[in-house]
N, C-alpha and C positions, 0 to 999 in steps of 0.2 A: 703706647705707639710697639713695645715689645709684646703686649698679647695680639697685636693684628698679623706680626712678624710669624709668631707661633702657629696663629690660625691659617695664613696663607700656607706655611709649609703642610700643615696638616692636609688643607685641602688639596696643596698640589700631588702629595703623597696618594691620599684617596683616590684621587683622578687618575694619576698613572697605573696605580694597581688595579683598579675597574678597568680602565682599556687597554693594559696589558695582555696581550694575546701571547697563548701558552706557544711555541713554537711546535709542539707534536699535534696541535689541532688537523694538520696537515696530511697526518698518517689516515690510512683508512683507503676505500675502494671508490674509486672517480669512474663516472660514465662519459667518455668524451662527446663533443658538441654535435659530430655527426650520429651519434650513438650505436656506433658499430664496434668498440672496442671500451673494456674496462680495464683500468688501471690501477694496481694497487701501489700505494706510496708507502714507503717503509723507510727505517731510519738506521742509519749503520755507522756506526762511530759516531760523530757528531754533523754529518752530513744525510741529506736525504735522497732517494732513489726513488725509483718507479718502474714497475714490470707490469707487462700485459698478462692479463690473468685469463681473460675470455675476448674473443674477437666473433663478429657474427658469422666470417669465414675460416673459420679456424682450421679447416681442413679443405684438401683438394678433391678432386671431382670424384676420387674413388672413394671419400666419406670416411676414410682411415688413415691416409696418411695427413700428420699435421703439417701445414703450408710452412713454407721457408723463407727466408729473408732475400730472396732471389733478385730484389733491386738494388741490396748494398754496392755501393761502391769498392770495395774490399772483395774480392773473388772468394777470398779465404774463409768469409762470414757469411757467404751467401748461404752454407748448408745447416745454420743454425734456423731452429723452428722459431714461428712467431711467439707461440706459446711461451711465458715466462720469461721471454724478450727483455731486459734493462732499456727503457727508452726512454730514462730522467736520468740524471746522475749527477751528482757532486753538488747539491743546492745547500746552502747555508744560511740559517736564520740573521736576517737584523732587520730592525725596525718596522715589523709588520711587512716583510716579505721573507721569500726564499728566493736568492741570488746568486751569482756566479758559476749556473749550473749549465748543462745542455740537454736538449731533449731531439730524440732521432726519430725521423718518422718514416716508418716502412713503407709506405705506399709509395715515396719517391725514392728512399736509398738517402736520404740526407741530414747531415746533423746541424743544428744552428744552437746557438746561445740561448740562453732560457731563462727568465724569471719567473716567479709564481707568487699571485697575493689572492687571500681568500676575502670574497664581498658575499656577508649572508652564508646560504646553504651551495654556494658556488665558489668554483675555484678559476681564476683567469690566468692561462697559461700564455705568455708569450715568447714565441720565437723570433728572434731577430739575426742579422748578420752586421756584425759591428757595433753600430750603436741602436739602442732599443728602441730608438723614435723609427728606424727602419725595419719593421716587424709587423707581425701580425698576432693578435692574441683572440685566442679562443677559450669556452668559458665551457667547464666541467662542470656536472652534478655528481655532488656527494651521493653514494649508495650506503655505505657504511662506514 
């Protein structure tokens, strides 16, 4: 009986170690589901953030001026550029998910609560209002 208990403990520990996910696995560059933006996810302190590093329409019609955040509900933020804009903020890692964060959508100018989860080589990003049940999930592809 004692051998069975030891064996069970070893198997449980091994199983947990094999399937435990490194929280930093989310770091890197991801292509959004519309394939028109690349977001670099990085860690600052113990939280995860993401900034836009490329968009399909990075510049205004003149081809020189970087596009601005003109749909932001906060007028004071409308002059910031889309390039290097932080759109994912404040995520904590727990039990295979990054939760407690927010995602900003520069296309609409709205901010949503958000959580993220990796499935294979994809990142499921869920934005929601109130309860995660009331939201939308997009699937991003890892680039690096």
